[in-house]
OpenMM code with the backbone's topology and positions (N, CA, C; nanometers):
from openmm import Vec3, app, unit

residues = "MET ASP GLY GLY ARG ASP ALA SER ALA GLY HIS GLU LEU SER ALA LEU ALA ARG ARG LEU ARG ALA GLY MET ILE GLU ARG TRP ALA ALA VAL LEU HIS ALA PRO PRO SER PRO GLY ALA ARG TRP LEU VAL TRP GLY LEU ILE ASN ALA LEU PHE GLY LEU ALA GLU MET VAL ASP ASP ALA THR ILE THR ALA ASP GLN ALA VAL ARG GLU LEU GLY LEU LEU ILE GLU ALA ALA ALA PRO ARG LEU THR ASP".split()
positions = [
    Vec3(-1.0179, 3.0152, -0.8986),
    Vec3(-1.0728, 3.0145, -1.0324),
    Vec3(-1.0331, 3.1435, -1.1028),
    Vec3(-1.0016, 3.1296, -1.2278),
    Vec3(-0.9646, 3.2459, -1.3062),
    Vec3(-1.0410, 3.2402, -1.4372),
    Vec3(-1.1376, 3.3299, -1.4526),
    Vec3(-1.2154, 3.3305, -1.5757),
    Vec3(-1.2962, 3.2042, -1.5948),
    Vec3(-1.3398, 3.1416, -1.4843),
    Vec3(-1.4189, 3.0198, -1.4947),
    Vec3(-1.3357, 2.8942, -1.5152),
    Vec3(-1.2042, 2.9070, -1.5139),
    Vec3(-1.1170, 2.7911, -1.5346),
    Vec3(-1.0481, 2.7561, -1.4040),
    Vec3(-1.0404, 2.6282, -1.3744),
    Vec3(-0.9746, 2.5817, -1.2532),
    Vec3(-0.8262, 2.6162, -1.2610),
    Vec3(-0.7764, 2.6847, -1.1579),
    Vec3(-0.6370, 2.7279, -1.1560),
    Vec3(-0.5403, 2.6102, -1.1591),
    Vec3(-0.5833, 2.4921, -1.1114),
    Vec3(-0.4941, 2.3762, -1.1081),
    Vec3(-0.4998, 2.2942, -1.2365),
    Vec3(-0.5784, 2.3376, -1.3349),
    Vec3(-0.5968, 2.2588, -1.4572),
    Vec3(-0.4660, 2.2290, -1.5287),
    Vec3(-0.3678, 2.3183, -1.5178),
    Vec3(-0.2416, 2.2960, -1.5852),
    Vec3(-0.1372, 2.2281, -1.4994),
    Vec3(-0.1727, 2.1944, -1.3778),
    Vec3(-0.0765, 2.1298, -1.2884),
    Vec3(-0.0443, 1.9905, -1.3385),
    Vec3(0.0779, 1.9471, -1.3180),
    Vec3(0.1212, 1.8162, -1.3689),
    Vec3(0.0417, 1.6990, -1.3118),
    Vec3(-0.0201, 1.7159, -1.1950),
    Vec3(-0.0973, 1.6076, -1.1339),
    Vec3(-0.2473, 1.6206, -1.1556),
    Vec3(-0.2915, 1.7235, -1.2280),
    Vec3(-0.4354, 1.7461, -1.2416),
    Vec3(-0.5065, 1.6304, -1.3132),
    Vec3(-0.4465, 1.5748, -1.4144),
    Vec3(-0.5092, 1.4631, -1.4858),
    Vec3(-0.5209, 1.3407, -1.3946),
    Vec3(-0.4154, 1.3153, -1.3186),
    Vec3(-0.4175, 1.2038, -1.2245),
    Vec3(-0.5254, 1.2262, -1.1176),
    Vec3(-0.5349, 1.3479, -1.0662),
    Vec3(-0.6359, 1.3807, -0.9645),
    Vec3(-0.7760, 1.3604, -1.0203),
    Vec3(-0.8000, 1.4021, -1.1441),
    Vec3(-0.9331, 1.3832, -1.2058),
    Vec3(-0.9661, 1.2348, -1.2194),
    Vec3(-0.8680, 1.1554, -1.2625),
    Vec3(-0.8923, 1.0103, -1.2770),
    Vec3(-0.9187, 0.9453, -1.1420),
    Vec3(-0.8419, 0.9837, -1.0408),
    Vec3(-0.8616, 0.9294, -0.9064),
    Vec3(-1.0003, 0.9650, -0.8551),
    Vec3(-1.0379, 1.0918, -0.8670),
    Vec3(-1.1689, 1.1378, -0.8206),
    Vec3(-1.2808, 1.0647, -0.8957),
    Vec3(-1.2692, 1.0539, -1.0269),
    Vec3(-1.3710, 0.9846, -1.1066),
    Vec3(-1.3823, 0.8380, -1.0659),
    Vec3(-1.2692, 0.7733, -1.0424),
    Vec3(-1.2712, 0.6331, -1.0004),
    Vec3(-1.3348, 0.6139, -0.8643),
    Vec3(-1.3053, 0.7056, -0.7726),
    Vec3(-1.3648, 0.6973, -0.6384),
    Vec3(-1.5156, 0.7172, -0.6460),
    Vec3(-1.5576, 0.8164, -0.7229),
    Vec3(-1.7013, 0.8418, -0.7357),
    Vec3(-1.7704, 0.7229, -0.8014),
    Vec3(-1.7104, 0.6685, -0.9069),
    Vec3(-1.7694, 0.5537, -0.9760),
    Vec3(-1.7848, 0.4339, -0.8826),
    Vec3(-1.6802, 0.4057, -0.8045),
    Vec3(-1.6835, 0.2907, -0.7133),
    Vec3(-1.7916, 0.3078, -0.6074),
    Vec3(-1.7944, 0.4249, -0.5429),
    Vec3(-1.8914, 0.4477, -0.4355),
    Vec3(-2.0332, 0.4652, -0.4889),
    Vec3(-2.0472, 0.5210, -0.6084),
    Vec3(-2.1799, 0.5332, -0.6684),
    Vec3(-2.2387, 0.3940, -0.6911),
    Vec3(-2.1548, 0.3002, -0.7320),
    Vec3(-2.2017, 0.1626, -0.7527),
    Vec3(-2.2434, 0.0992, -0.6199),
    Vec3(-2.1636, 0.1192, -0.5165),
    Vec3(-2.1956, 0.0641, -0.3840),
    Vec3(-2.3275, 0.1210, -0.3326),
    Vec3(-2.3484, 0.2513, -0.3573),
    Vec3(-2.4685, 0.3191, -0.3078),
    Vec3(-2.5857, 0.3122, -0.4054),
    Vec3(-2.5662, 0.2437, -0.5192),
    Vec3(-2.6702, 0.2307, -0.6221),
    Vec3(-2.7194, 0.3675, -0.6691),
    Vec3(-2.6256, 0.4608, -0.6836),
    Vec3(-2.6583, 0.5970, -0.7265),
    Vec3(-2.6669, 0.6028, -0.8787),
    Vec3(-2.7617, 0.6781, -0.9299),
    Vec3(-2.7724, 0.6927, -1.0753),
    Vec3(-2.6592, 0.7799, -1.1286),
    Vec3(-2.6310, 0.7711, -1.2575),
    Vec3(-2.5226, 0.8511, -1.3159),
    Vec3(-2.5669, 0.9945, -1.3462),
    Vec3(-2.6076, 1.0660, -1.2441),
    Vec3(-2.6531, 1.2035, -1.2635),
    Vec3(-2.5591, 1.2998, -1.1919),
    Vec3(-2.5540, 1.4250, -1.2358),
    Vec3(-2.4683, 1.5225, -1.1667),
    Vec3(-2.5052, 1.5381, -1.0188),
    Vec3(-2.6341, 1.5360, -0.9869),
    Vec3(-2.6767, 1.5491, -0.8477),
    Vec3(-2.6269, 1.4346, -0.7618),
    Vec3(-2.6351, 1.3142, -0.8124),
    Vec3(-2.5856, 1.1987, -0.7376),
    Vec3(-2.4345, 1.2041, -0.7275),
    Vec3(-2.3696, 1.2509, -0.8323),
    Vec3(-2.2231, 1.2581, -0.8342),
    Vec3(-2.1712, 1.3487, -0.7229),
    Vec3(-2.2274, 1.4691, -0.7086),
    Vec3(-2.1769, 1.5589, -0.6039),
    Vec3(-2.2097, 1.5062, -0.4663),
    Vec3(-2.3246, 1.4384, -0.4535),
    Vec3(-2.3622, 1.3841, -0.3235),
    Vec3(-2.2686, 1.2693, -0.2846),
    Vec3(-2.2368, 1.1830, -0.3784),
    Vec3(-2.1418, 1.0741, -0.3517),
    Vec3(-2.0058, 1.1326, -0.3143),
    Vec3(-1.9628, 1.2374, -0.3851),
    Vec3(-1.8340, 1.2993, -0.3531),
    Vec3(-1.8366, 1.3574, -0.2116),
    Vec3(-1.9484, 1.4146, -0.1716),
    Vec3(-1.9616, 1.4661, -0.0355),
    Vec3(-1.9527, 1.3552, 0.0682),
    Vec3(-2.0151, 1.2411, 0.0400),
    Vec3(-2.0084, 1.1280, 0.1329),
    Vec3(-1.8658, 1.0737, 0.1436),
    Vec3(-1.7949, 1.0702, 0.0315),
    Vec3(-1.6557, 1.0250, 0.0340),
    Vec3(-1.5733, 1.1172, 0.1239),
    Vec3(-1.5929, 1.2467, 0.1089),
    Vec3(-1.5189, 1.3423, 0.1913),
    Vec3(-1.5571, 1.3304, 0.3378),
    Vec3(-1.6839, 1.3042, 0.3660),
    Vec3(-1.7256, 1.2822, 0.5048),
    Vec3(-1.6562, 1.1585, 0.5610),
    Vec3(-1.6444, 1.0544, 0.4804),
    Vec3(-1.5747, 0.9331, 0.5230),
    Vec3(-1.4295, 0.9634, 0.5585),
    Vec3(-1.3621, 1.0426, 0.4748),
    Vec3(-1.2240, 1.0812, 0.5050),
    Vec3(-1.2168, 1.1606, 0.6352),
    Vec3(-1.3104, 1.2518, 0.6550),
    Vec3(-1.3121, 1.3312, 0.7777),
    Vec3(-1.3335, 1.2453, 0.9001),
    Vec3(-1.4268, 1.1520, 0.8912),
    Vec3(-1.4528, 1.0622, 1.0034),
    Vec3(-1.3304, 0.9741, 1.0318),
    Vec3(-1.2660, 0.9256, 0.9264),
    Vec3(-1.1458, 0.8426, 0.9447),
    Vec3(-1.0359, 0.9214, 1.0147),
    Vec3(-1.0206, 1.0470, 0.9787),
    Vec3(-0.9195, 1.1299, 1.0445),
    Vec3(-0.9528, 1.1499, 1.1921),
    Vec3(-1.0811, 1.1673, 1.2227),
    Vec3(-1.1217, 1.1857, 1.3619),
    Vec3(-1.1005, 1.0582, 1.4433),
    Vec3(-1.1198, 0.9421, 1.3812),
    Vec3(-1.0901, 0.8159, 1.4494),
    Vec3(-0.9399, 0.8046, 1.4708),
    Vec3(-0.8643, 0.8404, 1.3682),
    Vec3(-0.7186, 0.8307, 1.3769),
    Vec3(-0.6618, 0.9166, 1.4896),
    Vec3(-0.7185, 1.0357, 1.5111),
    Vec3(-0.6653, 1.1197, 1.6188),
    Vec3(-0.7434, 1.1035, 1.7497),
    Vec3(-0.8248, 0.9990, 1.7569),
    Vec3(-0.8980, 0.9600, 1.8778),
    Vec3(-1.0013, 1.0641, 1.9231),
    Vec3(-1.0495, 1.1460, 1.8299),
    Vec3(-1.1571, 1.2398, 1.8615),
    Vec3(-1.2878, 1.1653, 1.8805),
    Vec3(-1.3098, 1.0627, 1.7978),
    Vec3(-1.4270, 0.9754, 1.8093),
    Vec3(-1.3807, 0.8312, 1.7953),
    Vec3(-1.4669, 0.7380, 1.8342),
    Vec3(-1.4346, 0.5954, 1.8191),
    Vec3(-1.4751, 0.5479, 1.6800),
    Vec3(-1.4249, 0.4340, 1.6416),
    Vec3(-1.4634, 0.3750, 1.5134),
    Vec3(-1.6135, 0.3467, 1.5102),
    Vec3(-1.6690, 0.3011, 1.6230),
    Vec3(-1.8131, 0.2760, 1.6284),
    Vec3(-1.8927, 0.4041, 1.6062),
    Vec3(-1.8456, 0.5145, 1.6640),
    Vec3(-1.9132, 0.6426, 1.6427),
    Vec3(-1.9053, 0.6841, 1.4955),
    Vec3(-1.7904, 0.6643, 1.4348),
    Vec3(-1.7730, 0.7001, 1.2943),
    Vec3(-1.8657, 0.6188, 1.2049),
    Vec3(-1.8750, 0.4894, 1.2314),
    Vec3(-1.9633, 0.4032, 1.1527),
    Vec3(-2.1086, 0.4476, 1.1691),
    Vec3(-2.1466, 0.4792, 1.2919),
    Vec3(-2.2830, 0.5254, 1.3182),
    Vec3(-2.3116, 0.6564, 1.2440),
    Vec3(-2.2194, 0.7506, 1.2517),
    Vec3(-2.2375, 0.8802, 1.1854),
    Vec3(-2.2432, 0.8645, 1.0334),
    Vec3(-2.1553, 0.7821, 0.9767),
    Vec3(-2.1578, 0.7599, 0.8329),
    Vec3(-2.2888, 0.6950, 0.7915),
    Vec3(-2.3367, 0.6017, 0.8715),
    Vec3(-2.4654, 0.5389, 0.8425),
    Vec3(-2.5784, 0.6407, 0.8398),
    Vec3(-2.5772, 0.7339, 0.9342),
    Vec3(-2.6794, 0.8384, 0.9370),
    Vec3(-2.6702, 0.9281, 0.8137),
    Vec3(-2.5491, 0.9611, 0.7741),
    Vec3(-2.5309, 1.0426, 0.6540),
    Vec3(-2.5820, 0.9703, 0.5295),
    Vec3(-2.5503, 0.8427, 0.5180),
    Vec3(-2.5953, 0.7657, 0.4018),
    Vec3(-2.7475, 0.7533, 0.4016),
    Vec3(-2.8070, 0.7292, 0.5185),
    Vec3(-2.9530, 0.7219, 0.5266),
    Vec3(-3.0167, 0.8541, 0.4842),
    Vec3(-2.9575, 0.9641, 0.5267),
    Vec3(-3.0117, 1.0960, 0.4906),
    Vec3(-2.9946, 1.1226, 0.3416),
    Vec3(-2.8856, 1.0744, 0.2846),
    Vec3(-2.8580, 1.0983, 0.1440),
    Vec3(-2.9345, 1.0037, 0.0516),
    Vec3(-2.9721, 0.8879, 0.0991),
    Vec3(-3.0322, 0.7840, 0.0140),
    Vec3(-3.1483, 0.8326, -0.0716),
    Vec3(-3.2445, 0.9073, -0.0160),
    Vec3(-3.3551, 0.9520, -0.1020),
    Vec3(-3.3081, 1.0433, -0.2155),
    Vec3(-3.2040, 1.1213, -0.1930),
    Vec3(-3.1514, 1.2107, -0.2958),
    Vec3(-3.0752, 1.1339, -0.4026),
    Vec3(-3.0240, 1.0171, -0.3681),
    Vec3(-2.9479, 0.9382, -0.4643),
    Vec3(-3.0362, 0.8717, -0.5664),
    Vec3(-3.1631, 0.8594, -0.5388),
    Vec3(-3.2536, 0.7915, -0.6305),
    Vec3(-3.3391, 0.8893, -0.7103),
    Vec3(-3.3197, 1.0198, -0.6872),
    Vec3(-3.3970, 1.1210, -0.7617),
    Vec3(-3.3568, 1.1259, -0.9073),
] * unit.nanometer
topology = app.Topology()
chain = topology.addChain("A")
for resn in residues:
    res = topology.addResidue(resn, chain)
    for name in ("N", "CA", "C"):
        topology.addAtom(name, app.Element.getBySymbol(name[0]), res)
């Protein structure tokens, strides 16, 4: 960050990255019945990133797919009360 501005804001892919991120958050927020609030938005983004991390761990055989599904379920259960605030 430089002066409160994202250093990547001028990058040629920054607009595409923002649209992709917004679309992912919108899709998962709908699945999770999250309200359109900033708090729900960051929480949904965190869950998306956890999903990517779990998928990578399954891909490199660190955990099984069943373990990943179980862990993601626990994360969603823990996040659910915060999504309705």
